NUPADREN-147007 format. One record per atom (N, C-alpha, C, O, CB): residue number from 1; x, y, z. Coordinates in steps of 0.05 Angstrom, whole numbers, m for minus. Atoms other than C-alpha are relative to their C-alpha. Glycine has a CB too. Example, Ala and Ser with C-alpha at 12.3 -4.5 7.8 and 13.67 -1.06 7.14 Angstrom:
NUPADREN-147007
+-----+--------+--------+--------+
| num |   east |  north |     up |
+-----+--------+--------+--------+
|   1 |     18 |    m24 |      0 |
|   1 |    246 |    m90 |    156 |
|   1 |     18 |     24 |      0 |
|   1 |     39 |     24 |     13 |
|   1 |    m20 |      1 |     25 |
|   2 |    m16 |    m24 |     m1 |
|   2 |    273 |    m21 |    143 |
|   2 |    m15 |     22 |     14 |
|   2 |     m5 |     44 |     18 |
|   2 |      9 |      9 |    m29 |
+-----+--------+--------+--------+
END
This chain:
NUPADREN-147007
+-----+--------+--------+--------+
| num |   east |  north |     up |
+-----+--------+--------+--------+
|   1 |    m10 |     12 |    m24 |
|   1 |  m2613 |    279 |   1956 |
|   1 |     30 |     m5 |     m1 |
|   1 |     45 |      0 |     18 |
|   1 |    m15 |    m27 |      5 |
|   2 |    m29 |      5 |      3 |
|   2 |  m2545 |    260 |   1928 |
|   2 |     16 |     26 |      3 |
|   2 |     37 |     26 |     16 |
|   2 |      5 |    m13 |    m27 |
|   3 |    m15 |    m25 |     m2 |
|   3 |  m2525 |    333 |   1922 |
|   3 |      1 |     10 |     29 |
|   3 |     21 |     22 |     37 |
|   3 |    m14 |     21 |    m17 |
|   4 |     m1 |     m8 |    m28 |
|   4 |  m2544 |    345 |   1995 |
|   4 |     22 |    m15 |     14 |
|   4 |     37 |     m3 |     30 |
|   4 |    m28 |     m5 |     13 |
|   5 |    m21 |     16 |    m13 |
|   5 |  m2499 |    288 |   2017 |
|   5 |     27 |     10 |     m8 |
|   5 |     45 |     12 |      9 |
|   5 |     m4 |    m30 |     m7 |
|   6 |    m26 |    m10 |      9 |
|   6 |  m2442 |    313 |   1974 |
|   6 |      7 |     27 |     12 |
|   6 |     30 |     32 |     20 |
|   6 |      0 |      3 |    m30 |
|   7 |     m5 |    m26 |    m12 |
|   7 |  m2450 |    384 |   2001 |
|   7 |      7 |     m3 |     30 |
|   7 |     25 |     10 |     40 |
|   7 |    m25 |     18 |     m3 |
|   8 |     m7 |      4 |    m28 |
|   8 |  m2450 |    359 |   2073 |
|   8 |     28 |    m12 |      3 |
|   8 |     43 |     m5 |     21 |
|   8 |    m21 |    m19 |     13 |
|   9 |    m27 |     11 |      0 |
|   9 |  m2388 |    317 |   2059 |
|   9 |     21 |     21 |     m5 |
|   9 |     41 |     22 |      9 |
|   9 |      2 |    m23 |    m20 |
|  10 |    m19 |    m21 |      7 |
|  10 |  m2352 |    375 |   2026 |
|  10 |      3 |     20 |     23 |
|  10 |     25 |     29 |     29 |
|  10 |     m9 |     14 |    m26 |
|  11 |     m1 |    m19 |    m22 |
|  11 |  m2371 |    421 |   2084 |
|  11 |     16 |    m12 |     24 |
|  11 |     32 |      2 |     36 |
|  11 |    m29 |      7 |      9 |
|  12 |    m14 |     12 |    m22 |
|  12 |  m2347 |    371 |   2136 |
|  12 |     30 |     m2 |     m5 |
|  12 |     47 |      2 |     13 |
|  12 |    m11 |    m28 |      7 |
|  13 |    m28 |      1 |      7 |
|  13 |  m2281 |    361 |   2099 |
|  13 |     13 |     27 |      1 |
|  13 |     37 |     30 |      8 |
|  13 |      3 |    m13 |    m28 |
|  14 |    m11 |    m27 |      0 |
|  14 |  m2272 |    436 |   2093 |
|  14 |      3 |     10 |     29 |
|  14 |     24 |     22 |     35 |
|  14 |    m19 |     19 |    m15 |
|  15 |     m1 |    m10 |    m28 |
|  15 |  m2287 |    450 |   2167 |
|  15 |     23 |    m14 |     15 |
|  15 |     37 |     m2 |     31 |
|  15 |    m26 |     m5 |     14 |
|  16 |    m21 |     15 |    m14 |
|  16 |  m2240 |    395 |   2191 |
|  16 |     28 |      5 |    m11 |
|  16 |     48 |     m3 |      2 |
|  16 |     m5 |    m30 |     m1 |
|  17 |    m26 |     m7 |     10 |
|  17 |  m2183 |    421 |   2147 |
|  17 |     12 |    m21 |    m19 |
|  17 |     35 |    m19 |    m25 |
|  17 |     18 |      5 |     22 |
|  18 |    m11 |     20 |     17 |
|  18 |  m2175 |    359 |   2103 |
|  18 |      1 |      9 |    m29 |
|  18 |     14 |     m4 |    m46 |
|  18 |    m17 |    m25 |      2 |
|  19 |      0 |    m10 |     28 |
|  19 |  m2188 |    399 |   2039 |
|  19 |     m3 |     30 |     m1 |
|  19 |     m8 |     43 |     20 |
|  19 |    m23 |    m14 |    m16 |
|  20 |      3 |    m29 |      4 |
|  20 |  m2191 |    469 |   2010 |
|  20 |    m24 |      5 |    m18 |
|  20 |    m32 |    m13 |    m33 |
|  20 |     26 |     13 |    m11 |
|  21 |     22 |     m6 |     19 |
|  21 |  m2247 |    505 |   1973 |
|  21 |      8 |     m4 |    m29 |
|  21 |     m9 |    m13 |    m45 |
|  21 |     m9 |     29 |      5 |
|  22 |     m9 |      3 |     27 |
|  22 |  m2205 |    504 |   1910 |
|  22 |     m2 |    m30 |     m9 |
|  22 |    m10 |    m36 |    m31 |
|  22 |     28 |     10 |     m3 |
|  23 |      0 |     28 |      7 |
|  23 |  m2199 |    428 |   1912 |
|  23 |    m29 |    m11 |     m3 |
|  23 |    m34 |    m28 |    m19 |
|  23 |     15 |    m17 |     21 |
|  24 |     28 |      8 |      3 |
|  24 |  m2274 |    419 |   1922 |
|  24 |    m11 |      9 |    m27 |
|  24 |    m24 |     m6 |    m41 |
|  24 |    m18 |     12 |     23 |
|  25 |      9 |    m10 |     26 |
|  25 |  m2289 |    464 |   1862 |
|  25 |     13 |    m15 |    m23 |
|  25 |      0 |    m21 |    m43 |
|  25 |      5 |     30 |     m2 |
|  26 |    m15 |     15 |     21 |
|  26 |  m2236 |    429 |   1820 |
|  26 |    m11 |    m28 |     m3 |
|  26 |    m14 |    m38 |    m25 |
|  26 |     30 |     m1 |      7 |
|  27 |     11 |     27 |      1 |
|  27 |  m2265 |    361 |   1838 |
|  27 |    m27 |     m1 |    m14 |
|  27 |    m32 |    m18 |    m31 |
|  27 |     m3 |    m12 |     28 |
|  28 |     26 |     m2 |     13 |
|  28 |  m2335 |    382 |   1817 |
|  28 |      3 |      5 |    m30 |
|  28 |    m11 |     m7 |    m46 |
|  28 |    m17 |     22 |     13 |
|  29 |     m4 |     m7 |     28 |
|  29 |  m2310 |    412 |   1752 |
|  29 |     11 |    m24 |    m16 |
|  29 |      3 |    m29 |    m39 |
|  29 |     19 |     24 |     m3 |
|  30 |    m10 |     24 |     13 |
|  30 |  m2270 |    349 |   1735 |
|  30 |    m22 |    m21 |     m4 |
|  30 |    m24 |    m34 |    m25 |
|  30 |     24 |    m12 |     16 |
|  31 |     23 |     19 |      2 |
|  31 |  m2331 |    305 |   1750 |
|  31 |    m19 |      8 |    m22 |
|  31 |    m28 |     m9 |    m38 |
|  31 |    m14 |     m1 |     26 |
|  32 |     18 |     m8 |     21 |
|  32 |  m2376 |    347 |   1705 |
|  32 |     13 |     m3 |    m28 |
|  32 |     m1 |    m11 |    m47 |
|  32 |     m7 |     30 |      4 |
|  33 |    m14 |      3 |     26 |
|  33 |  m2323 |    346 |   1649 |
|  33 |      0 |    m29 |     m9 |
|  33 |     m5 |    m35 |    m32 |
|  33 |     29 |     10 |      2 |
|  34 |      0 |     29 |      7 |
|  34 |  m2318 |    270 |   1652 |
|  34 |    m28 |     m9 |     m8 |
|  34 |    m32 |    m24 |    m27 |
|  34 |     10 |    m17 |     23 |
|  35 |     28 |      7 |      5 |
|  35 |  m2394 |    263 |   1654 |
|  35 |     m9 |     10 |    m28 |
|  35 |    m21 |     m6 |    m43 |
|  35 |    m19 |     11 |     21 |
|  36 |      9 |    m10 |     26 |
|  36 |  m2407 |    308 |   1594 |
|  36 |     17 |    m11 |    m23 |
|  36 |      7 |    m15 |    m45 |
|  36 |      2 |     31 |      0 |
|  37 |    m16 |     13 |     20 |
|  37 |  m2348 |    278 |   1556 |
|  37 |    m10 |    m28 |     m6 |
|  37 |    m11 |    m36 |    m29 |
|  37 |     29 |     m2 |     10 |
|  38 |     12 |     26 |      4 |
|  38 |  m2378 |    209 |   1566 |
|  38 |    m26 |      1 |    m15 |
|  38 |    m31 |    m14 |    m34 |
|  38 |     m4 |    m15 |     27 |
|  39 |     25 |     m4 |     14 |
|  39 |  m2446 |    233 |   1544 |
|  39 |      4 |      7 |    m29 |
|  39 |    m10 |     m2 |    m47 |
|  39 |    m17 |     22 |     14 |
|  40 |     m7 |     m7 |     27 |
|  40 |  m2415 |    264 |   1482 |
|  40 |     11 |    m24 |    m16 |
|  40 |      3 |    m28 |    m39 |
|  40 |     20 |     23 |     m1 |
|  41 |    m13 |     23 |     14 |
|  41 |  m2374 |    202 |   1465 |
|  41 |    m20 |    m23 |     m5 |
|  41 |    m20 |    m35 |    m27 |
|  41 |     23 |    m10 |     16 |
|  42 |     18 |     23 |      2 |
|  42 |  m2429 |    150 |   1478 |
|  42 |    m26 |      9 |    m13 |
|  42 |    m39 |     m7 |    m27 |
|  42 |     m5 |    m12 |     27 |
|  43 |     25 |     m9 |     10 |
|  43 |  m2489 |    192 |   1460 |
|  43 |    m22 |     m4 |     21 |
|  43 |    m19 |    m19 |     40 |
|  43 |     m7 |    m14 |    m26 |
|  44 |     22 |      3 |    m18 |
|  44 |  m2556 |    197 |   1494 |
|  44 |    m20 |    m20 |    m12 |
|  44 |    m21 |    m23 |    m36 |
|  44 |    m14 |     27 |      5 |
|  45 |     18 |     21 |     11 |
|  45 |  m2609 |    142 |   1488 |
|  45 |    m24 |     13 |    m14 |
|  45 |    m31 |     36 |     m8 |
|  45 |    m10 |    m18 |     23 |
|  46 |     24 |    m10 |     13 |
|  46 |  m2669 |    150 |   1443 |
|  46 |    m24 |     m5 |     19 |
|  46 |    m30 |    m28 |     25 |
|  46 |     m5 |    m15 |    m28 |
|  47 |     22 |      2 |    m20 |
|  47 |  m2727 |    164 |   1490 |
|  47 |    m27 |      1 |    m13 |
|  47 |    m48 |      1 |      1 |
|  47 |      3 |     21 |     21 |
|  48 |     26 |      0 |     14 |
|  48 |  m2781 |    166 |   1437 |
|  48 |    m14 |    m27 |      2 |
|  48 |     m1 |    m48 |     m3 |
|  48 |      3 |      9 |    m29 |
|  49 |     14 |     25 |     m1 |
|  49 |  m2834 |    113 |   1448 |
|  49 |     m5 |    m11 |    m28 |
|  49 |     m6 |      4 |    m47 |
|  49 |    m27 |      3 |     15 |
|  50 |      5 |     13 |     25 |
|  50 |  m2846 |     63 |   1393 |
|  50 |    m30 |     m3 |     m5 |
|  50 |    m46 |      4 |     12 |
|  50 |     13 |    m29 |     m1 |
|  51 |     29 |      4 |      6 |
|  51 |  m2912 |     47 |   1358 |
|  51 |    m12 |    m21 |     18 |
|  51 |    m35 |    m19 |     26 |
|  51 |     m3 |     m9 |    m29 |
|  52 |     10 |     20 |    m19 |
|  52 |  m2918 |    m15 |   1402 |
|  52 |     m7 |     12 |     27 |
|  52 |    m26 |      5 |     40 |
|  52 |     20 |    m23 |      3 |
|  53 |      5 |    m13 |    m25 |
|  53 |  m2913 |     28 |   1463 |
|  53 |    m25 |     17 |     m1 |
|  53 |    m40 |     18 |     18 |
|  53 |     24 |     18 |      8 |
|  54 |     24 |    m15 |      3 |
|  54 |  m2967 |     74 |   1436 |
|  54 |    m25 |    m18 |      2 |
|  54 |    m44 |    m12 |     16 |
|  54 |      0 |     14 |    m27 |
|  55 |     23 |     18 |      0 |
|  55 |  m3014 |     15 |   1424 |
|  55 |     m4 |    m11 |     28 |
|  55 |    m27 |    m13 |     37 |
|  55 |      5 |    m23 |    m20 |
|  56 |      2 |     10 |    m27 |
|  56 |  m2999 |    m14 |   1493 |
|  56 |    m11 |     21 |     19 |
|  56 |    m27 |     15 |     37 |
|  56 |     27 |    m11 |     10 |
|  57 |     10 |    m21 |    m17 |
|  57 |  m3011 |     53 |   1526 |
|  57 |    m30 |      6 |     m5 |
|  57 |    m44 |     11 |     15 |
|  57 |     16 |     26 |     m5 |
|  58 |     28 |     m4 |      5 |
|  58 |  m3077 |     63 |   1491 |
|  58 |    m17 |    m23 |     11 |
|  58 |    m39 |    m18 |     22 |
|  58 |     m5 |      2 |    m31 |
|  59 |     14 |     23 |    m12 |
|  59 |  m3099 |     m7 |   1512 |
|  59 |     m2 |      3 |     30 |
|  59 |    m22 |     m4 |     43 |
|  59 |     13 |    m27 |     m8 |
|  60 |     m2 |     m3 |    m29 |
|  60 |  m3077 |      8 |   1583 |
|  60 |    m21 |     20 |     11 |
|  60 |    m32 |     16 |     33 |
|  60 |     28 |      9 |      8 |
|  61 |     19 |    m20 |     m9 |
|  61 |  m3123 |     69 |   1588 |
|  61 |    m28 |     m5 |     m9 |
|  61 |    m46 |     12 |     m6 |
|  61 |      9 |     28 |     m9 |
|  62 |     28 |      7 |      6 |
|  62 |  m3184 |     34 |   1560 |
|  62 |     m8 |      1 |    m29 |
|  62 |    m31 |     m6 |    m35 |
|  62 |    m17 |     16 |     15 |
|  63 |      6 |      0 |     28 |
|  63 |  m3181 |     44 |   1485 |
|  63 |      5 |    m27 |    m12 |
|  63 |     20 |    m43 |     m1 |
|  63 |     16 |     22 |    m15 |
|  64 |     m4 |     25 |     14 |
|  64 |  m3183 |    m13 |   1436 |
|  64 |     10 |      5 |    m28 |
|  64 |     m5 |      5 |    m47 |
|  64 |    m26 |    m17 |     m1 |
|  65 |    m11 |     m6 |     27 |
|  65 |  m3135 |      4 |   1378 |
|  65 |      1 |    m24 |    m18 |
|  65 |      7 |    m46 |     m9 |
|  65 |     27 |     13 |      3 |
|  66 |     m2 |     21 |     20 |
|  66 |  m3137 |    m37 |   1315 |
|  66 |     26 |      3 |    m16 |
|  66 |     40 |    m17 |    m20 |
|  66 |    m25 |      0 |    m19 |
|  67 |    m24 |     m5 |     16 |
|  67 |  m3081 |     m5 |   1275 |
|  67 |     11 |     28 |      5 |
|  67 |     m4 |     45 |     15 |
|  67 |     m5 |     m4 |    m30 |
|  68 |    m13 |    m26 |     m2 |
|  68 |  m3032 |     53 |   1276 |
|  68 |     18 |      3 |    m24 |
|  68 |     33 |    m15 |    m31 |
|  68 |     15 |      3 |     27 |
|  69 |    m18 |     m6 |     23 |
|  69 |  m2997 |     86 |   1217 |
|  69 |     13 |     26 |      6 |
|  69 |      0 |     46 |     14 |
|  69 |    m16 |      0 |    m27 |
|  70 |    m15 |    m25 |     m4 |
|  70 |  m2943 |    138 |   1222 |
|  70 |     m7 |     20 |    m22 |
|  70 |     m7 |     13 |    m45 |
|  70 |     30 |     m6 |      1 |
|  71 |      5 |    m22 |     18 |
|  71 |  m2960 |    205 |   1190 |
|  71 |     26 |     14 |     m6 |
|  71 |     39 |     24 |     12 |
|  71 |    m21 |     20 |     11 |
|  72 |    m24 |    m14 |      8 |
|  72 |  m2902 |    234 |   1151 |
|  72 |     m7 |     30 |     m4 |
|  72 |    m22 |     36 |    m23 |
|  72 |     13 |    m12 |    m25 |
|  73 |      5 |    m29 |      3 |
|  73 |  m2904 |    310 |   1161 |
|  73 |     26 |     14 |     m3 |
|  73 |     47 |      6 |      7 |
|  73 |    m15 |     10 |     25 |
|  74 |    m24 |    m16 |      4 |
|  74 |  m2855 |    362 |   1139 |
|  74 |      4 |     17 |     25 |
|  74 |    m14 |     28 |     37 |
|  74 |     m3 |     19 |    m25 |
|  75 |     m7 |    m16 |    m23 |
|  75 |  m2819 |    397 |   1196 |
|  75 |      1 |     29 |     m8 |
|  75 |     16 |     37 |    m25 |
|  75 |     27 |     m9 |     12 |
|  76 |      1 |    m29 |      6 |
|  76 |  m2835 |    471 |   1196 |
|  76 |     12 |     15 |     24 |
|  76 |     14 |      4 |     46 |
|  76 |    m29 |     10 |     m5 |
|  77 |    m12 |    m15 |    m23 |
|  77 |  m2804 |    526 |   1239 |
|  77 |    m19 |      3 |     24 |
|  77 |    m10 |      3 |     47 |
|  77 |      8 |     27 |    m10 |
|  78 |     18 |     m3 |    m23 |
|  78 |  m2867 |    534 |   1281 |
|  78 |     m5 |    m26 |     15 |
|  78 |    m11 |    m25 |     39 |
|  78 |    m26 |     12 |    m10 |
|  79 |      4 |     25 |    m14 |
|  79 |  m2874 |    460 |   1296 |
|  79 |     26 |    m11 |     12 |
|  79 |     26 |    m23 |     33 |
|  79 |    m13 |    m20 |    m18 |
|  80 |    m26 |     10 |     m9 |
|  80 |  m2800 |    443 |   1303 |
|  80 |      0 |    m30 |      3 |
|  80 |    m14 |    m43 |    m13 |
|  80 |      6 |     13 |     27 |
|  81 |     m1 |     29 |     m4 |
|  81 |  m2784 |    374 |   1328 |
|  81 |    m18 |     m7 |     24 |
|  81 |     m9 |    m10 |     46 |
|  81 |     29 |    m10 |      6 |
|  82 |     19 |      5 |    m21 |
|  82 |  m2847 |    359 |   1367 |
|  82 |     m7 |    m30 |      2 |
|  82 |    m25 |    m37 |     17 |
|  82 |    m25 |     15 |     m6 |
|  83 |      4 |     28 |     m3 |
|  83 |  m2845 |    284 |   1358 |
|  83 |    m14 |    m12 |    m24 |
|  83 |    m17 |      1 |    m45 |
|  83 |    m17 |     m5 |     24 |
|  84 |     12 |     15 |     22 |
|  84 |  m2879 |    232 |   1315 |
|  84 |    m30 |      2 |      2 |
|  84 |    m41 |      5 |     24 |
|  84 |      9 |    m29 |      0 |
|  85 |     29 |      0 |      1 |
|  85 |  m2952 |    233 |   1293 |
|  85 |     m9 |    m27 |    m11 |
|  85 |      3 |    m37 |    m30 |
|  85 |    m11 |     23 |    m16 |
|  86 |     12 |     25 |      9 |
|  86 |  m2993 |    170 |   1285 |
|  86 |    m30 |      3 |     m4 |
|  86 |    m43 |     16 |     12 |
|  86 |      6 |    m23 |     21 |
|  87 |     29 |      3 |      4 |
|  87 |  m3062 |    156 |   1257 |
|  87 |     m7 |    m26 |     13 |
|  87 |      3 |    m47 |      4 |
|  87 |     m9 |      2 |    m30 |
|  88 |      8 |     24 |    m14 |
|  88 |  m3094 |    106 |   1304 |
|  88 |    m29 |     m5 |     m5 |
|  88 |    m46 |     12 |     m1 |
|  88 |      6 |      2 |     30 |
|  89 |     27 |      8 |      4 |
|  89 |  m3157 |     69 |   1285 |
|  89 |     m9 |    m18 |     23 |
|  89 |      4 |    m38 |     30 |
|  89 |     m4 |    m16 |    m28 |
|  90 |     10 |     15 |    m23 |
|  90 |  m3199 |     44 |   1343 |
|  90 |    m21 |    m20 |    m10 |
|  90 |    m29 |    m19 |    m33 |
|  90 |    m13 |     19 |     20 |
|  91 |     20 |     20 |      8 |
|  91 |  m3248 |    m15 |   1343 |
|  91 |    m26 |     11 |    m10 |
|  91 |    m39 |      0 |    m27 |
|  91 |     m4 |    m19 |     23 |
|  92 |     26 |    m11 |      8 |
|  92 |  m3308 |     30 |   1337 |
|  92 |      3 |     19 |    m24 |
|  92 |    m13 |     37 |    m28 |
|  92 |    m13 |     15 |     23 |
|  93 |     m6 |    m14 |     25 |
|  93 |  m3277 |     60 |   1273 |
|  93 |      5 |     30 |      3 |
|  93 |      6 |     44 |    m17 |
|  93 |    m23 |     m3 |    m19 |
|  94 |     m9 |    m28 |     m3 |
|  94 |  m3259 |    128 |   1303 |
|  94 |     30 |      1 |     m5 |
|  94 |     44 |    m18 |      0 |
|  94 |     m6 |     11 |     29 |
|  95 |    m29 |     m3 |      5 |
|  95 |  m3191 |    154 |   1282 |
|  95 |     10 |     22 |     18 |
|  95 |     m3 |     43 |     22 |
|  95 |      5 |      7 |    m30 |
|  96 |    m13 |    m19 |    m17 |
|  96 |  m3144 |    191 |   1328 |
|  96 |     27 |      7 |    m13 |
|  96 |     40 |    m11 |    m24 |
|  96 |      3 |    m11 |     29 |
|  97 |    m27 |     m8 |      7 |
|  97 |  m3083 |    231 |   1310 |
|  97 |     15 |      4 |     25 |
|  97 |      8 |     21 |     42 |
|  97 |      1 |     26 |    m18 |
|  98 |    m15 |     m2 |    m25 |
|  98 |  m3031 |    222 |   1365 |
|  98 |     27 |     11 |     m6 |
|  98 |     40 |      5 |    m26 |
|  98 |      2 |    m28 |     13 |
|  99 |    m26 |    m12 |      2 |
|  99 |  m2968 |    262 |   1375 |
|  99 |     16 |     m7 |     24 |
|  99 |      5 |     m8 |     46 |
|  99 |     m2 |     31 |     m4 |
| 100 |    m17 |      7 |    m22 |
| 100 |  m2909 |    242 |   1418 |
| 100 |      9 |     25 |     14 |
| 100 |     33 |     31 |     13 |
| 100 |     24 |    m17 |     m9 |
| 101 |     m8 |    m23 |    m17 |
| 101 |  m2909 |    304 |   1461 |
| 101 |    m22 |      4 |     20 |
| 101 |    m44 |     m8 |     18 |
| 101 |      4 |     25 |    m17 |
| 102 |     20 |     m4 |    m21 |
| 102 |  m2946 |    328 |   1522 |
| 102 |    m20 |     21 |    m10 |
| 102 |    m13 |     38 |    m26 |
| 102 |     14 |      9 |     26 |
| 103 |     21 |    m19 |      8 |
| 103 |  m3010 |    366 |   1515 |
| 103 |    m27 |    m11 |      7 |
| 103 |    m29 |    m33 |     19 |
| 103 |      1 |      7 |    m30 |
| 104 |     27 |     10 |     m7 |
| 104 |  m3085 |    359 |   1523 |
| 104 |    m13 |    m11 |    m25 |
| 104 |     m6 |     m5 |    m47 |
| 104 |    m17 |     23 |     11 |
| 105 |     15 |     12 |     22 |
| 105 |  m3133 |    319 |   1481 |
| 105 |    m25 |     16 |     m5 |
| 105 |    m39 |     25 |     14 |
| 105 |     m7 |    m30 |      6 |
| 106 |     25 |    m14 |      6 |
| 106 |  m3190 |    353 |   1445 |
| 106 |    m10 |    m10 |    m27 |
| 106 |      6 |    m14 |    m45 |
| 106 |      4 |     30 |      0 |
| 107 |     11 |     10 |     25 |
| 107 |  m3237 |    329 |   1390 |
| 107 |      2 |     20 |    m22 |
| 107 |     m2 |     44 |    m18 |
| 107 |    m29 |     m8 |      4 |
| 108 |      0 |    m17 |     23 |
| 108 |  m3228 |    356 |   1320 |
| 108 |    m27 |      2 |    m13 |
| 108 |    m35 |     24 |    m21 |
| 108 |     21 |    m10 |    m21 |
| 109 |     27 |      0 |      8 |
| 109 |  m3297 |    336 |   1297 |
| 109 |    m14 |    m25 |     11 |
| 109 |     m2 |    m37 |     29 |
| 109 |     m3 |      1 |    m32 |
| 110 |     15 |     22 |    m13 |
| 110 |  m3349 |    282 |   1312 |
| 110 |     13 |    m27 |     m4 |
| 110 |     10 |    m45 |     12 |
| 110 |    m28 |     m1 |    m11 |
| 111 |    m11 |     27 |      5 |
| 111 |  m3309 |    224 |   1281 |
| 111 |     30 |     m1 |      4 |
| 111 |     42 |    m22 |      4 |
| 111 |     m6 |     m8 |    m28 |
| 112 |    m29 |      0 |     m3 |
| 112 |  m3237 |    246 |   1291 |
| 112 |      8 |     17 |     24 |
| 112 |     m4 |     38 |     29 |
| 112 |     14 |     11 |    m26 |
| 113 |    m10 |    m15 |    m24 |
| 113 |  m3200 |    269 |   1353 |
| 113 |     30 |      1 |     m1 |
| 113 |     43 |    m17 |    m12 |
| 113 |    m10 |    m12 |     26 |
| 114 |    m29 |     m3 |     m1 |
| 114 |  m3130 |    294 |   1364 |
| 114 |      9 |     m5 |     29 |
| 114 |     m1 |      9 |     47 |
| 114 |      9 |     27 |    m11 |
| 115 |     m9 |      6 |    m27 |
| 115 |  m3095 |    265 |   1424 |
| 115 |     30 |      4 |      2 |
| 115 |     45 |     m4 |    m16 |
| 115 |     m7 |    m28 |      9 |
| 116 |    m29 |     m4 |     m4 |
| 116 |  m3027 |    285 |   1450 |
| 116 |      9 |    m20 |     21 |
| 116 |     m1 |    m20 |     43 |
| 116 |      7 |     29 |      9 |
| 117 |    m10 |     22 |    m18 |
| 117 |  m2990 |    226 |   1481 |
| 117 |     27 |      8 |      9 |
| 117 |     40 |     m6 |     25 |
| 117 |      1 |    m27 |    m14 |
+-----+--------+--------+--------+
END
């Protein structure tokens, strides 16, 4: 929506003669440079959910988690940086392996299931 408003404003300024195409392009390039420079200088926020968020999310969807422990796994070329894995124990003693990435849930065997969060 914002880009549409900016395009309409730039078009109206161009048609009325208040600006030139070069100045519009230069303004956009300066804006992008400042934005990416700020992102580089300040850094981006950590968007990975915490263990507390995992527990709250599981409770929200109807599970009853008792504990969660982070699984330390070696990063391999085929897995890359796919997020954190947690072993979650539920009240009925089932264990789930949860990964902080999108995907579908499917049972590994009768007592353990792998869920992608």
